[in-house]
N, C-alpha and C positions, 0 to 999 in steps of 0.2 A: 504494500500500500504506500503510495507516494503522497507526500504532504503538498500543501499549496505552495510552499516556498520552493520545493524541488521542481514542481511543474513550471514555476515562474522563472526558473533559471538558477535558483539556489543563492546562497550567500557567499559562495566561493570557499566554503570550509570543507575540509577533507576529514571524514570520520577516522578516528584512530585514537591512540593513547594521548592523553593530555600531558604536557610537560609538568614535572613535579617541582615544587618550590624547594628551596634549600631547607625549609623548616617543616617539611612534610612529616607528620607523625610525632612531632615534639613541639613544645611551646616556644614562643619567641622569648628572647632573653629578658625583656622587661615586663613580660605579661603578668607574672605573679605579683610584682611590685605594684603595677597599675591596678590590678584587681583588688589588692589589699587596700590601697589608698581609696578606691571608689567605695568599697564596703565600709571602711571607717567613716567616710563622708556621709554615706547613707545612714549609718547608725547615729552619727552626730546630729543629723537632720531630724531623725525620729525623736531623739532625746530632747533636742531643743524645742520641738513642737509640743512634746508632752510637758516640758517645763513651762512653756507659755500658757498652755491650757490650765495647769495647776495654779499658776500665778493669777490667772483671770478668774478661776472658779472659786478660790478661797475667799477673796473679798466679796464676790457677788453672793456667795452662800451666806456670809455673815450679814449682808445687807438685808436679805429676805427673812432673817430670823426675828 
């Protein structure tokens, strides 16, 4: 079964094995550091948001008592 692209003349690509990158099968050198920094930033954001909510809820709860 031929596709529409093949009927129209194709894209000029030849099927076959794709070239492998030099990092195929292993992580890039700084990937672990970047992932760790991003996770710490996400955790810090959640903790900051929770702190803001607590800081706003405590005075508002005492206002309605």
